[in-house]
N, C-alpha and C positions, 0 to 999 in steps of 0.2 A: 094072427091077433088067435091069442087062445081064449076059448068061451067061459065064463063066469062059473060054469061045474069043473076046469080044469084051473082055473086059476085057485078055487076055492082048495082042490087038490094039493095046490103046488104050495098054497098058504102055510095048509095043516100040517105040511113036512117040518112046517119050521117050529113048530111045540113040541119037539123030540129034545132029548136031554143033551144032544150037543149042542144045543143053544140055551145064551144065558136065561134067569128068569125073567129081567127088564124086555128080553126081544119077544121071549113066548105069551108074556103077558098083553104088549103090545098087540102082537099077533091075535089072539084072543078078541081082543077090543074091535079087531077091525073086523075079523070073524064073525062077530054078537053085533056088532051096534054100528058099521059103518064101511057098506058095502064098496061105495066109492072109494073112499080110500084104501082100499083093501085094492081091488082092480088097480088103481096106480101105482101100488107098491109092488106086485106080483105081477105086474101083465107081459114084461119083458124084461131080458135082464139088462145092467144097469151096463154099458156101452162106454167105449174111448170115445172121446171127440177132441176137437185140436186143442183143447184145453186140459187135455189128462181127462182123467176118471174123477168125474165130478156127478155131483147129483146132491138130493136133498137128504138129510139123516134122517134116518130111522131105519125098523125093521123091514124089510122087504127084498126083494132078487134084482128092484127096480129103486133100493134106495142105496145112499153110502152108508157102511156100517162095516165092523170088524168081518165078520163074512164074508163081504161081496169083495170086500180089500183081500181077505187071504186069496178068495178064486183067482182074480186079478193077479195077485202078486205069483202064485203058483205058474198062471201060464206064461207069463213073463220071463218068471226063473226059467220053464223048461225051453223057453224059445233062446231066451240068451245061452242057454246048456247045448242046442242044440246048434248054433252060431259059430260059438266058442270054444268047444268040447269042454275038456274039465281044467281048463287054463285060468288063474286068476283072474276075476274081472271086477273092475268099480263099476259100479252103477249109480250116479245122481240121481237123486229123488226129489223134486221141489215139493215143498206143501203152505198151504197158509197155516198161520201161526193161531191156532184157535186153542179152547178148551181142549179141545178133542183129536187136537193134533196129536198130541203125545201118546193118548194109547192107541190111536191108530198106527203111530212107528212104532210103538212095541210090539204090535200086532204084525205088522209087517215083517220084523225080523226073527218071530218066532216060526213064521211060515219058511222064512227063507235061510232059517242056521243052519240045516242040512245042505244048503248048494253052497258051492265056492263062490259067493258073490259077497263085494263087499259094500254097502248102502250107504254112501254119503246124503247127511238128510241137509238138504238147502232152503233154510226161511228167509236167505237175501238174494239178492243178485252176486254172483260170482263170476271169476275168472276158471272154467275148468282145461286141467291140461291131462292128459294122457287117458280122456274117456272114450269109452265104446259109443257113439250116439246112434241110437236106432231109427 
């Protein structure tokens, strides 16, 4: 586990211009006022579980946000490219239809546009055909 000093350094890296103002504001508030929330938000990276990538919404590496989603998407895209080469691949992504789902879906597409992947977003149970299941 990271020390409190290492967590603070990790959190401070989220104050850069590559993060949006809302995220920077949330991180600043945790750094200034809420050590417990700061530790929980940054002590580890959000991980895939049996239900996929899930977590509390908010700023931090242990939270679901456009940045952690982007890192996970890039990792998945890299893995698929390694396994399938440059062939056109279809990938099914299931998500809960919440108010933030559209934002996360758009972010997922911006990270994967350079890839030769076709994403199909599912918010209902459907029958899948011709998909590679990993």
